[in-house]
C-alpha positions as CSV (number, residue, x, y, z in Angstrom):
1,X,0.2,0.0,-0.1
2,X,1.1,3.7,-0.6
3,X,1.6,6.1,2.4
4,X,-1.9,7.5,1.7
5,X,-3.6,4.2,1.6
6,X,-1.8,3.4,4.9
7,X,-3.0,6.2,6.4
8,X,-6.6,5.9,5.4
9,X,-6.7,2.6,6.3
10,X,-6.0,3.4,9.8
11,X,-9.2,5.3,9.9
12,X,-11.4,3.0,8.0
13,X,-10.4,-0.4,9.3
14,X,-12.3,-2.2,12.4
15,X,-15.1,-0.1,12.0
16,X,-13.4,2.9,13.2
17,X,-15.3,5.5,10.8
18,X,-18.6,5.9,12.4
19,X,-19.0,2.0,12.7
20,X,-18.8,1.5,9.1
21,X,-17.1,-1.8,7.9
22,X,-14.7,-1.2,4.9
23,X,-12.5,-3.9,3.2
24,X,-9.5,-3.0,1.4
25,X,-8.1,-4.4,-1.9
26,X,-11.7,-6.1,-2.5
27,X,-12.4,-7.7,-5.9
28,X,-15.4,-6.4,-7.7
29,X,-15.8,-8.0,-11.2
30,X,-12.8,-7.7,-12.8
31,X,-11.4,-5.0,-10.6
32,X,-10.1,-4.8,-7.1
33,X,-11.3,-1.6,-5.1
34,X,-9.0,0.1,-2.9
35,X,-11.3,0.3,-0.1
36,X,-15.3,-0.5,-0.3
37,X,-18.2,-0.4,2.3
38,X,-20.7,-3.1,0.9
39,X,-23.2,-2.0,3.4
40,X,-23.4,1.4,1.7
41,X,-22.2,0.8,-1.6
42,X,-19.4,3.1,-1.5
43,X,-15.9,2.5,-2.8
44,X,-13.1,4.8,-2.1
45,X,-10.2,4.8,-4.8
46,X,-6.8,6.7,-4.2
47,X,-5.0,8.0,-7.1
48,X,-1.4,9.1,-7.4
49,X,-0.2,11.4,-10.6
50,X,-0.3,8.4,-12.9
51,X,-4.2,8.6,-12.6
52,X,-4.2,12.0,-14.1
53,X,-6.8,12.0,-17.2
54,X,-6.9,8.3,-16.9
55,X,-9.4,6.7,-19.5
56,X,-9.0,3.3,-17.6
57,X,-10.1,4.9,-14.5
58,X,-13.3,6.4,-16.0
59,X,-13.9,3.0,-17.7
60,X,-13.5,1.4,-14.2
61,X,-15.9,4.1,-12.4
62,X,-18.6,3.5,-15.1
63,X,-18.4,-0.3,-14.6
64,X,-18.7,0.1,-10.7
65,X,-21.5,2.7,-11.1
66,X,-23.4,0.4,-13.3
67,X,-23.4,-2.2,-10.5
68,X,-24.9,0.4,-8.1
69,X,-21.7,1.5,-6.1
70,X,-20.9,5.0,-5.7
71,X,-17.3,5.9,-6.5
72,X,-15.1,8.5,-4.4
73,X,-11.8,9.5,-5.9
74,X,-9.1,11.1,-4.2
75,X,-5.6,12.3,-4.9
76,X,-3.0,10.7,-2.7
77,X,-1.6,13.9,-1.5
78,X,-5.3,15.3,-0.3
79,X,-5.3,12.2,2.1
80,X,-1.7,13.0,3.4
81,X,-2.4,17.0,3.5
82,X,-6.2,17.2,4.2
83,X,-7.2,13.9,6.0
84,X,-9.9,15.6,7.9
85,X,-11.5,16.8,4.6
86,X,-11.0,13.5,2.9
87,X,-12.8,11.7,5.9
88,X,-15.6,14.1,6.1
89,X,-16.5,13.5,2.3
90,X,-16.4,9.7,3.0
91,X,-19.0,10.2,5.8
92,X,-21.0,12.4,3.8
93,X,-21.3,9.9,1.1
94,X,-22.1,7.1,3.6
95,X,-24.8,9.0,5.1
96,X,-26.3,10.1,1.8
97,X,-26.2,6.5,0.6
98,X,-28.2,5.2,3.8
99,X,-30.9,8.0,4.3
100,X,-34.1,6.6,3.9
101,X,-37.2,9.0,3.2
102,X,-39.7,9.7,5.6
103,X,-43.1,8.2,4.6
104,X,-46.0,10.6,3.9
105,X,-48.7,10.5,6.3
């Protein structure tokens, strides 16, 4: 794992992020997700400079979205320098995916 992946994994493992269960390096079809919360259907991908304008990443994201996953992408340097912002964005995505509408009377 990269330094950014190691750092983020410390905050995602063992239900440390608001009790959400994450798996790392989890296979989904022909791809391996960096981190995935299967309960909420949220995938977190960390990208280095080699991913800039990557056609492969766009194809991968479309594939995962077609199977109902929300894919969050962060640059490695954002995880290292703006960790709290990245964690807040992940929490927001998890909350948004699990909100259920209030039934009308």
